[in-house]
C-alpha positions as CSV (number, residue, x, y, z in Angstrom):
1,M,13.7,-24.0,9.4
2,E,14.0,-21.7,6.4
3,I,16.9,-21.7,4.0
4,C,17.1,-17.9,4.5
5,S,16.3,-16.7,8.0
6,V,15.0,-13.3,6.9
7,N,12.0,-15.1,5.4
8,S,10.9,-15.9,8.9
9,F,11.9,-12.7,10.6
10,Y,8.9,-10.6,9.4
11,G,6.5,-13.6,8.9
12,H,7.0,-13.6,5.1
13,A,7.4,-17.4,4.9
14,S,4.3,-18.2,6.9
15,I,2.2,-15.6,4.9
16,I,3.2,-17.1,1.5
17,K,2.8,-20.7,2.7
18,E,-0.7,-19.9,3.9
19,Y,-1.6,-18.1,0.7
20,C,-0.3,-20.8,-1.6
21,G,-1.3,-23.8,0.5
22,Y,2.4,-24.7,0.7
23,D,3.7,-27.3,3.1
24,K,4.3,-25.4,6.4
25,K,7.3,-27.6,7.2
26,A,9.0,-27.1,3.9
27,P,11.4,-24.1,3.5
28,I,10.7,-21.6,0.7
29,P,13.4,-22.2,-2.0
30,M,14.3,-18.5,-2.4
31,C,15.1,-15.4,-0.4
32,I,12.3,-12.8,-0.1
33,Q,13.1,-9.1,-0.1
34,H,12.4,-8.0,3.5
35,G,11.2,-4.4,3.0
36,A,10.1,-1.7,0.6
37,P,12.2,1.4,1.2
38,T,13.3,3.4,-1.8
39,Y,16.3,5.3,-0.4
40,K,18.8,2.4,-0.4
41,K,19.8,-0.5,-2.6
42,L,18.0,-3.6,-1.5
43,L,19.0,-7.2,-0.9
44,Y,22.4,-6.5,0.8
45,H,21.2,-8.3,3.9
46,E,19.6,-11.1,1.9
47,R,22.3,-11.7,-0.7
48,Y,23.9,-15.2,-0.9
49,N,26.8,-16.2,-3.1
50,E,25.4,-19.6,-4.2
51,L,25.0,-19.6,-7.9
52,I,21.8,-21.6,-7.7
53,F,20.1,-19.3,-5.2
54,D,16.9,-17.4,-6.3
55,Y,15.5,-14.1,-5.0
56,W,11.9,-12.8,-4.7
57,V,11.7,-9.0,-5.1
58,Y,8.8,-6.5,-4.9
59,N,9.1,-4.8,-8.3
60,D,11.2,-4.3,-11.4
61,A,13.2,-1.5,-9.8
62,A,14.4,-3.9,-7.1
63,K,15.3,-6.5,-9.7
64,L,17.3,-3.9,-11.7
65,D,19.2,-2.9,-8.5
66,A,20.0,-6.6,-7.7
67,V,21.3,-7.1,-11.2
68,N,23.3,-3.9,-11.6
69,Y,24.6,-3.3,-8.0
70,L,24.9,-6.9,-6.6
71,N,25.8,-8.7,-9.8
72,I,23.0,-11.2,-9.3
73,S,21.9,-13.0,-12.5
74,P,18.6,-11.7,-13.9
75,H,17.5,-15.3,-14.2
76,S,17.8,-15.7,-10.4
77,V,15.6,-12.7,-9.5
78,H,11.8,-13.0,-9.7
79,V,9.3,-10.1,-9.4
80,L,6.5,-11.6,-7.2
81,G,5.4,-8.6,-5.2
82,A,5.4,-7.8,-1.4
83,P,4.4,-10.6,1.0
84,F,2.3,-7.9,2.8
85,A,0.0,-7.7,-0.3
86,Y,-0.6,-11.5,0.0
87,L,-1.4,-11.1,3.7
88,Y,-3.8,-8.3,2.8
89,K,-5.4,-10.7,0.2
90,N,-5.6,-13.4,2.8
91,L,-7.5,-11.1,5.1
92,E,-9.9,-10.2,2.2
93,G,-9.0,-6.5,2.3
94,S,-11.5,-5.7,5.1
95,L,-9.0,-4.4,7.6
96,N,-9.5,-0.8,8.5
97,T,-12.5,0.6,6.8
98,S,-14.4,1.8,9.8
99,E,-15.4,5.5,9.8
100,S,-15.0,5.6,13.5
101,S,-11.2,5.1,13.3
102,L,-9.3,7.5,15.4
103,G,-5.8,8.3,16.8
104,T,-2.3,7.8,15.4
105,I,0.2,5.0,15.3
106,A,3.8,6.1,14.9
107,F,6.8,4.1,13.6
108,P,10.0,6.0,14.4
109,E,13.1,4.9,12.6
110,H,14.7,2.2,14.7
111,S,18.2,1.3,15.8
112,I,20.2,-1.8,15.0
113,P,23.2,-3.2,16.9
114,G,26.1,-0.8,16.5
115,S,23.9,2.0,15.1
116,T,21.5,3.9,17.4
117,V,19.0,6.4,16.2
118,T,19.3,9.7,18.0
119,G,16.6,12.3,18.8
120,Y,13.9,10.1,20.4
121,D,13.4,12.8,23.1
122,E,12.7,15.4,20.4
123,Y,10.5,13.0,18.4
124,A,8.4,12.2,21.5
125,E,7.9,15.9,22.1
126,L,6.7,16.4,18.6
127,L,4.2,13.5,18.9
128,S,2.8,14.6,22.2
129,G,2.4,18.2,20.8
130,L,0.1,17.1,18.0
131,S,-3.4,18.5,18.1
132,A,-6.3,16.6,19.7
133,D,-7.4,15.3,16.3
134,F,-4.3,13.0,16.2
135,H,-4.7,11.6,19.7
136,P,-4.5,9.0,21.3
137,I,-1.1,8.1,20.0
138,T,0.5,4.7,20.0
139,V,4.2,4.3,19.2
140,S,5.6,1.1,17.7
141,V,9.1,0.6,19.1
142,H,11.4,-1.9,17.6
143,P,12.5,-4.7,20.0
144,H,16.1,-3.6,19.8
145,D,15.2,-0.1,21.1
146,I,13.1,-1.7,23.8
147,N,16.1,-3.7,24.9
148,L,17.9,-0.4,25.2
149,N,15.0,1.1,27.3
150,R,14.5,3.8,24.7
151,H,10.8,3.4,24.7
152,N,10.3,5.0,28.1
153,V,10.5,8.5,26.7
154,F,7.2,7.9,24.9
155,I,5.5,6.4,28.0
156,E,6.6,9.4,30.0
157,K,4.7,11.6,27.5
158,G,1.6,9.6,28.1
159,M,1.7,7.6,24.9
160,S,1.1,3.9,24.5
161,V,4.0,1.8,23.4
162,I,3.7,-1.5,21.5
163,T,6.1,-3.6,19.4
164,C,5.2,-5.5,16.3
165,G,8.2,-7.8,16.9
166,N,8.0,-10.4,19.7
167,K,11.6,-9.9,20.7
168,S,12.6,-13.4,19.5
169,P,15.4,-14.0,16.9
170,L,12.7,-15.0,14.4
171,Q,9.8,-12.5,14.7
172,S,7.3,-14.8,12.9
173,N,4.2,-12.8,13.8
174,F,5.6,-9.4,12.9
175,L,3.3,-8.4,10.1
176,N,0.2,-10.0,11.7
177,N,1.0,-7.9,14.8
178,F,1.4,-4.9,12.5
179,V,-2.1,-5.4,11.1
180,H,-3.5,-5.9,14.6
181,F,-2.1,-2.7,16.0
182,C,-3.0,-0.6,12.9
183,R,-6.7,-1.6,13.2
184,G,-8.9,1.2,14.4
185,K,-6.2,3.9,13.8
186,R,-6.9,6.9,11.6
187,F,-3.3,8.2,11.0
188,V,0.1,6.7,10.6
189,T,3.3,8.7,10.9
190,S,7.1,8.3,10.9
191,N,10.2,10.4,10.6
192,R,11.2,8.4,7.5
193,W,9.3,7.0,4.6
194,A,9.6,3.2,5.0
195,S,7.8,-0.1,4.7
196,A,5.5,0.6,7.6
197,S,4.3,3.8,5.9
198,I,3.3,2.0,2.7
199,Y,1.7,-1.0,4.5
200,A,-0.4,1.2,6.8
201,M,-1.7,3.2,3.9
202,M,-2.8,-0.1,2.3
203,L,-4.8,-0.6,5.4
204,G,-6.6,2.7,4.9
205,L,-4.6,4.9,7.3
206,T,-3.6,8.5,6.3
207,Y,0.1,9.0,6.3
208,F,2.1,12.1,7.3
209,T,5.8,12.7,8.0
210,L,6.8,14.2,11.3
211,G,10.2,15.3,12.5
212,K,13.6,15.6,10.9
213,F,15.3,12.9,9.0
214,P,16.9,10.4,11.5
215,E,20.5,10.6,12.5
216,Y,22.6,7.8,13.9
217,D,25.2,7.2,16.6
218,V,27.7,4.5,15.5
219,S,30.3,5.2,18.3
220,N,29.4,2.1,20.2
221,G,29.4,-1.1,18.2
222,N,28.8,-3.3,21.2
223,Q,25.4,-2.1,22.3
224,A,22.7,-4.5,23.6
225,S,20.7,-6.3,20.9
């Protein structure tokens, strides 16, 4: 059991333990930044009030935000990079170099309990209307949206639907699944620049943005999770 559950959610804890040869049964004694977006201040979901708690962040900008906006001591924030980079190193960088790669994997912005992304119908229409060079198209749908049956709109348009999460509370294989589903793809797309965009580009995929910036419906705070 990890001290901070977010360390397990995307598989960060298991990645770092494997890379460092760390005891798999011992919790990592700090909270790891869970994603790499640049449009919001980070660590809100990971912040703890314990004075002795330490944080692992991706870069100096994230550290500065933690210090300036969350009043975390600079002595408690350590710039150690993204766990995905360590996973990439573990896999020796030979992940998606085939010249025969084809098709597109899409990562639409996902919902969370109480905040549902709108416009999936429109987004599915845009994806299906891409030229033949971008097909076949696979859409990675977050487990929360699958629980809401919002993935069906992509299936109805003839696209494959997968999820990198395993729909459990702790999605320990998330990033390993991500690498698996990106293999063999030529393009990656989303309607918002996010962690998946950056990670897929590291794997050799070509990124493009498709669709308008996501909007959210927060009228129902009791939706299925």
